[in-house]
N, C-alpha and C positions, 0 to 999 in steps of 0.2 A: 606848804613848801613852795618857794618861788621856782621859776624856771632855771635849770642848770645852764650856766653859760659856757664853761670850759673846764678842762681837767688837766692836772699836772702831777708829776711824781716829785716827791721830796725824799732824798736819801740823806740820812744823818743820824744823830743821836736822839733817842727817845727820852723825853724829860719826864721824870717821875713827879709825884705831887710835892716832894720835898726839894725840888729844883735840881736834883742830881740826875745824871744820865744813867739809863738802864740798859743801853745796848744799841747796836745798829739795827735799823729796820728800813723797809721800803713802805711808804705810805702813799695812798691815792687820795687826793683832796679834790672834791668837787666844789668849785667856787660859785657863789651867788652874791648875795649882799654881804655875807660874812662867812668865815670858815666854820664848817659844821664838823662835829665829832665824826671820826672815821669808824664805822662798824660795818657788819655784814649787810645790814639793810641798806646802808648808803652805797656800798660797793655795787650791789645789784640794781641800783636805781639808774635812771637816765640812760646815758650811753651804754653802760654795762648791761642794762636790761635789754636794750636793742640787740646787743651782741649775743645775749643769752639765746636768742632764736637760732643762732648759728651752731650752738652746741647742745646736743641732747644730754651730754655728760653732766652738766650742772643740774638738770632736772632729775637725772638718775641719782645724783648725789643727795639732792634735797629730799628724795623719797625714802632715804635710809632712816631707820629709827635711831634717834639719839645722835651720838658722835658730834656734838655741837662744836667742840674745840677743833676737831679735825676738819669739819666743814668750814669753820672760820679761816683756818690756815689755807685750805684749798682755794677759797674765794680770794684771799690775799694774793696767792699765786696767779689766779685768773686776772685779777686787777693789774698785776705787774705785767703779765703777758699782753693784756689789752693795751696798756700804755706803750709798751715796746712796739706793738703793731702800729699804733697811731704815730709814734715817732718815726718809724720806718716810712710811713706814707708821706711824712713831711721832709724826708731826706735827712733826718737827724741820726747821729751815730749811736748805736747800741753796743755797749761793751759785752764781750763774751760772758755768759753766765752758766754756772753748773746747777743742774736740777737733781742731782743724785740725792737719795733720801735714806733715812733710817726710820723704820716703823717698829715701835716697841709696845708689847702688850701680850696678854694671854691669848690662847686660841679662841676662835669664834668671835673676835671683837671687830671684824670687818676689814682687816688689813689687806687681804687679797682682793676683796671687792673694791676697796678704795683704789688700790693699785691699778686695777682694770679700768676704772673710771678715769683715773689720771692719764692713762695711755690714750683714751679717747679724747680727753680734753687737750692734751698736747698735740694730737693730730689735728683737731679742729682749729687750733691756734697756729698751725703751721710750724711747730717746733719739731715734730716727728712725722716721718713720711707715712708710716703704716699705723702706728699706735697700738699694735698688738701686744699681748702679754705672754712672756715665756716664764713659766714658774718652775723653778728647780730647787733641789736640795743637795746636800753634800754628795750623795751617791751619784748624782748626775754630773758632778764636776771633778771629783777626785778619782784618780786612777790607781792602779795597783803596782806600778813600777816607775822609776825615774823617767821623766819625759812624757809619760802617759797623761798625767794631770794637765799639763800645759796644753796638750793637744785637745783633750776633752773640753777644757774650759774655752779654748778658742772656737771650737765647733759650736758650743752653746751661744757664745757671744755673736757669732756669725748669724745664727738663727734669729737672734734678738735685735739685730740692727734695724733701725727704723721704728723700734718700739721700746718696750719696758722689759728689763730683765729683773725678775723678782726672785731673790734668793731667800728661801724660808729657812729658819733655824741657822742663820749664817754663822752664829757663834761656834757651830760644830766644826767649822773649818780650822779651828785652832785647838781642838780638844786633844790632839795627839802629841802636842809639844813641838819642839824644834825640828825633830826628825820626821814629823808627819808630812805627808804629801799635800795637806791642806795649805801649807805655806806657799807652795808652788802655785796653787790656784789663786791665792790672794795676790801674789806678785804679778801674775798674768792679768788679773782683773784690774789692778791699779794701773798698769800700762794702758789698758783699753779705756779706762776712765778718761785719760787724756787724749789718746789717739782718736777715739770714736765719740767724743763728747757731743758732736753736732748731730749724731744719728743714733744715740743710745742713752737711755736713762736707766740707772741701776738703783734698785731698792733692796736694802738689806732688812730682814725682818726677824724678830724673835722675842723671847722673854726679856723683860726690863734689865734685870741684873746681869744676865748672861750677855746681852748686847753691850752693856757698859764695859764689861770685862773684855769682850772681843775688840771693841774700839780702842781700848787702852793697850792692847797687845801690839798694835802697829801704829806708831806715831804719825804715819802718813795717811791713815784712814779718816780721822775726824774732819780734817780740813777739806777732804774730797767729798764729804757727804754733808753739805751745809744745812740741809733741811731735815729736821727731826720731828717726828710725830708720835705722840703718846696715845695709845688706844686703851682707855680704861675699861674695866669690867662694867657690864650693863647693870643698872639697878633692876630690881625685881619687876617694877611696873613696865619697863621697856622690854624685858624678856617676855612678859605676857603679851605685849603688843607685837613682838616678833612672832610669837606662837600663833596669834590670830592671823597675822599676815601669811605665814607658812600654810596655815589651814586654808585660807581664802584662795591661795594660788592653786590649790589642788581640789577646790570645790568641796571643802569640808568646813564645819564650824564646831566650836566647843560649847558644850552645855555649861550652864552656870556651875554645876557641881564639879565638872572637869576643870574649869578655870580655877576654882577654889583649890582643888587638889594640886594642880600644877604650881600654884603660888606656894603651897605648903611644901611641896617637893623641892622647889627651887630654893626656898629659905633654908631648908635642911641641908641641901648640897653646898650652899655658900657658907653656912656656918660650920659644917663638919668636914667639908671636902678639903682638897689640897689647895695650895696657893695658886695653882695653875688651873683654875676653874675654866671649863671650855665654853662658857657663855652660849652664844647662838648655836654653836655646834651641838652642845648638850641638848638644847631645846629641839633642834632638828631631829636628833636621834630619838628623843622622847616622842615626838609627833609621828615619826615613821613607824616606830614600834606600836604606838596606839592604833594606827591605821590597820596594821596587820591583825592586831587583837580584835578590832572592830569587825573585821571580815570573819574571823573565827566565831565571834559571838553571834553574828547574824546567821551564818550558815548552820551552826550547830544548835541554835535555839529551837526546840520543838514547838514552842508556842507561836512562832512566826509563820503565819499562813500566807501573808502577802507583804512584800517588801516595798515600802513607800520611798519616795524621793528623799524625804527628811531623814528616814532611817539610814539611808545610804550616805547622807552628808554629816550626820551628827556623831561626834566623838564624845562618849560619856566617861564619867569618872572611872567606872569599872574597866574601861579599856586601858587606863593608865596604871591600874592597880595590879594587873596580872604580870607574872614573871615570864 
């Protein structure tokens, strides 16, 4: 690859292979002898790779298992922010831009983790002052009488200023119908999306179908949340990789028999479980329970005369079989 000479943004219609437009997008093109296809590897090359040293958020994102499409979109956001920064350095005008988002997917698919990383990224790029994450749900926002909800919502928004407000199970705000106080919360939130857009990013999260319904209930919401990210369920191989990572973080490791059993249990859970499989959360609960069972096994085994380091670290299949 030749030396990259300069970079520019192109805003317009994306052309499909049949010559028809497929929608608006923002692209970052690195120019050399000719135009090269834009992908994640290109985005983090050259100038982008240099700026990567300024943000540990991207390294944290890349360390996550799977989430390839999520990572791709986050890198596109990073590219866009980078070009805005370069334009600002050259005295060029940057139009106001909204970064409010909708995260859709089952539990344990990385939504909260990615939201926290985005907060750090937006801080590193100068979009947010603090970059902290405030995670809330319906009970934190909705009050018990008229006027109480607006006050509670404003207090939460005030805490989130300078960072990211993450509303989990956001669809629950409309579950009570027209007379529910959740509507008061949404109205207060919509006002803040405009008033505080320079110092607040709001992320709404929840199950796919429920979030689609939630957005359809208020015609003003979809346009105010221009970035939408789908978090798919992890395939079995990635869940095993997540299990290994969780064990390593706590100085444990899985025996081959334990790994085989976990794969069998995960297959069964995905095939026989509900549509809302809890993914990495399910794996974490499984690992934490096995760690407790391992402790019981070692302490109560009369054959154990001396406890070795490997015994303390190894999780065996029997630790996952006990109720």
